[in-house]
N, C-alpha and C positions, 0 to 999 in steps of 0.2 A: 505494499500499500505505501503511496505517495503520501506520507503524513508532514507535507510541508519540508521533507527531511530531502532537500537539494544535494545536498553533497554526495548522500549516498547513490542518487541519482546519476550524479556526475561521475562517479567512479565506475558504475555500471556501463553507461552508455557510451559506445565505442566508436560514436562520432568525434568526440572529445579527444582532445590533444593536451591541454592544461586547464588548469582550474582555478586562475586568479580572475577576477574582476579589471578591467581596465577602463578609464574613460573613455568618451569619445565625443566630437564634435556632433550637436545634434542641429538639423535642421529641418524644419518641419516643412513638410508639400503642402501644395495648394488645397481647397476644398475642406479647409478646417473650421468647422462651426467655433462659436466663442466659448464652450464651455461641453464639460461632458455629459451636462444634461439637455444639452441641444440635440434635436434628431438631425439623424444625416440628410443628404439633399436627397429628395424625391426624383429618381430619374426613371424613364423609361427602358428600364432591365429588367423589369420583372419583380423587384421588390418594394415590398411594403416597407414603411420607415414609421417608426415611432420614438417616443424618448425612453429613455432608462426609467424614470419613474412611473411612466406609464404602463410598464411592461414588469412593475413589481422588483425593480433593481435600484439600489442607493448610488447616487454620482458619488458620493463622497471617496469611496475608495479608488476610482478610476481618477479621480480629479488628484486624489495623492501621489497616484501613480506616475500621474503627468509632471506633478512638481519634482518627483524624484528623478524623473529623466532629465529635467529642464535643469536641476541642479548636479547631474551629472554621477547621481549615486547609481544610477542603472543605464548601462549603454541603450542606447534607442534600437527597438526594433524597426524594420522598415515599415512596417504595417501592423495595425490591429484594429480588427472588425470582430464585433458581436452582433450575434442575433439571438433575440426572445420571442418566442410564440411566432413563429415564421415572420419576425418584421425586425429589419436592421436598426439597431439602437444606438450603433458606436461605430465610428469610422475615424481612424488618424491613421497619419502619415509621416514619416521623419526620412533622415537622410536624403534628401531630395526625391524621393519617391512619390506617386500621386498614384491615383485611382485608374488611371488610363495607359499604365505603365505595366507591360506584362512582366512578370517574376518566374524566375527559374524555380521551380518546384521541388527539383531534385529526387529524391526519392520517396516524397510523396505522391510522385506520380502512380507509384506502384498501388497505392489504393484506388484509383481512378481507373488502372487495368484491371484490376478484380471488378469492378463495376460493370466495364466492358465485356470481361469474361460472362457474368452472370447474365448480360443483355445477349451473347452470343447463345449462351445455352437456352435463355428463354424463348429465343428464336428458332431454337432446335436446329441449329447451325452447328452444333457440336452435341454428342449424344449425351455425354454426363460427366462428372467429374471423375466416375470410376474409368473412364475410356483411358485406353494406353497411348501414349505418345508418339513414339517411333512410328508405330504403321501410318498416323497423319503426316510423318516428314520424311517421308522415302525418297523425295528429291535430293536429301542429305546422305542417303544410303551409299555406299556402305559405311559403318559406322566404325570410328576405331574403340579400340579396348572394348568389343563386343564381348558381351555375356549376358548370363541371364538374367542377373539382378537389373541390368539396364532395362532389359525387355518389358521390366513390370511398372517402369515409373508412368506416374497416371497424371491427368489433369490436376487431382486433389494434391499430390505430392508436391507438383510445383507452385500451386497456390500457399499451400504451407510451409514452404522452403524444407522440404523433406523428400528430395529427389534422391538423396544417398550419394549424389555426385560429388566429386572431389573440388566442391565450390565452395569457399569460403571468404568472403569479401573480409571478414574480421582478422584472417589471417595472413599476413604478407605473402608466405611461402607456398598458400595452397595452389594447386595448379588451374583452379579454375578463377582465384581472385580477379576480379572486376579490370584493374590496370590491366592485365594480361588479355582478358577478352578484347578491351578497346585498342589495343594493340594487333589485333589479328585481323585478318581481310574480311572473315565472314563471322559474325559474333553468334548464330545460332548454331552454325556448322562447328565452331570451336566449343561450344559447350556441351552438344551432342556427342561429340568425339572425347569427351573428357572419361578417364577412368573412373570407376565406382570405389567411393571409398566406405561405402557400408549398401547395405538392404533398403530400398525405398522404405519411408515411415517410421525408419529407426529413430531418427533424430533431429531435430529442428536446427539448422545451419543458415545465416545468413548468405542468400547467393542472388545477386541482380541478374546473373544470365538465365536463370530459369524464368524469371519474369519476363526477358527478352524472348524466349522459347513460348510463352504464353502467346504472346503478342503475335508470331508467326504461326501459332495456330488459329486463333482467332481471324487474322488476314486470309489465310487460306481457306477457312471454311465460310468466312462471309465472300469471298470471292472480290475484294473491292481491298484497298491500302487500309492499314489501321487508322490512319488521320480520317479517311472519308467514312469508314466506319463508325468512329466516335463521332463525327458530325452527325451522322444519323440517326444514330443510337441513342444520342445523349446531349451532346452540346448543343445543336439545333432546337429541340424540345426544352432545354434549359434557358433559351435566348443568349447562349453564349457565342457569338459571332467572331470571335479573336482569341484564337488558339494556334500553338506552334509547337510541334514534336519535332524531335530531332531525328534526324535519322541513323539508322544503323549501319556499319559496313555491312556488306553483301547484301544490301538491296533491302532490307528490312527498316522498324522502325523502333527507337530506344524508347521502350514501353516499361522500362525499368527507372527511368530518370528524364529529368532535363525538360518535362512537359512547360511550358511557359503559358501562366494564364495571368489574367487581371485581378486584384484581390476579390472584388466582389463577385466573380465569376468563380473563383476559388470556395468563394462562404457559401456559393449555393450548392455545392458537391455535400458541404457539410450539413447545411438544410437539406437536403435529397435524403439524406442517409437517415437523419433524425427522424425524418416522417415517413420512414420505410419505404424508401424509394419511389415515393410521390412529389411532383412538384406542381404547384397550383392546382391539386386534383387530379394529373394525371398520373398513372403509374408507368415510370421508365423502366425501372428495375424491379424484378419481382421482391416482395417484400419478405418472403420465406430466403432469398438470396441475402438480403440484408441482414436478415437475424443470423443464418449459418457464416456468414464472414466476420460476425464481432461477438462472436460466443467463442470462448476458448480457454481450456485448461493448460495448453502447451505453452513454455516459457521460450522466450527467445531474448537473452538481455537481461534488459532491467523488467520486462514487460511480457506478459501473456501475448501471442500471436494467434490470429486467426486466418482469415484469406486475404492475405495483405494488408490487413489493418492490426493495430496495436489494441490492445484492452489492458486497463490498469485501473486503480483507485484513489482518487485524492482523499485527504483526510483534513476537514477544515473545522476548527473548533470542535472537535469530537464528532463531527460530522462525516459520515461515508457517503463520497460521490463517485459512484461510475462512470467511466469514461472509455470511450475508443476513440481513435486519432489516426489521422494519416501524418506522417513525419516525414521530413528529409534535413540532410545536412545543411547547414548554415543557419537555421530557424525556421524552418517551414511547417508549420502545423495546422492541422483541420481539426479541433478538440469538438466531439459530441458528447452532451451531457442528456440523456435522455429522461432522466428523472427533473431534471429542471427546465425541460424545452429549452435547452440554451445550446448556440455554439459560438464558439470561439475561433477567429482565425488569425494567423501570425504568418508574418513572412520576414526575413531576415539575410543579412550578408556574414553573417559569422561563421565564414565556411573553414571547418577543420579547427574552432576556437571555441573554448568551454562555453562562451555565450551560445553557441548551437541551442543549447537546453535551457536559454533564459528562459523561453515561452513556458516552459514547465512550472518555474518558480511565479510567473509574472500571472500567471493563469488561477493558479491557487492561492497567492498571496491578496488578490484585488478582483480578478475576475469572479471567482466564486465567491469571496466574501461580498462583493456588491450583490449578487443574484440571491444568496442567503440571507440577507441584512442580518448579518450576525457581526457579533466585535471579533470573532475568531482570533487568531494569533496576532500582535502587533505585526506590521508589516518592517 
């Protein structure tokens, strides 16, 4: 449980290199209301807006957060957006960022890929999560390091980071470590040719390459590029008109990272998941898929891990608050708090720094305290 013991989180989180906070120059972007109690701007982007107080949130903790950022007691994230009860209630930008500037989501992209796998399954493009992977990717045959265990890798194994392949991004010497994949000519072929470290389903090991393979499966099943499938199945229905996927060597898409979205659009992903796969009353992703993706007893690093979604618990003033979230290096987070009807979106540029996990502290000390209207621990 995250009982606001952030030091433990930093120790466990493999994104981090150091644990010391440093000051930074803070520059607020445009579109900034006068105070945390003011509603965000109402735009023609599908978001309803409201004030913090109208949606049962106290503005004082967020005013205190802004003060402490201004005083350089905290380094500023690039963006913080909060939605409650389906309405955007808080929107701030720092460091020269603004609402119209797309942000690199890094590995938070993986959680969006999970939604699109669910969409492909719902449209019966893929037979099911127990479908074996290699027969669907015969264009890459013959596979190096062929053996029976590799033949048993399923779609579910890739979603859960349990493929058994010798691929561990958190171990520099791992044969499938992501930097080695990036240096290869064909990312999907590189991953499928890896040796097996163990049987599929045996343990959970963080492997970006497996998510790139999932993207290739969806792309082949849909018969269109992954960016086009994402547009049809998810982004267009969400009213997201600006998105940028990065190409993967070998003619595929980097579905494991580096998707660029504008912050308001990234926040829509959190709201979609909070609402069980619905947006403005339209079911885009099956509710059962959302539920299956965000419930897990399997651990990966500091948290539990579902279908490319992280799961954990905050403790605020003695109150446990369950969350599932997308997370990416540098401070990209989309937190979903079902019991509070709340989502909180962070973007940041703290790549490979301790502050990559700063959002965990800020959401626990300020956002949840605001939502719970409780004294809680002193910020």
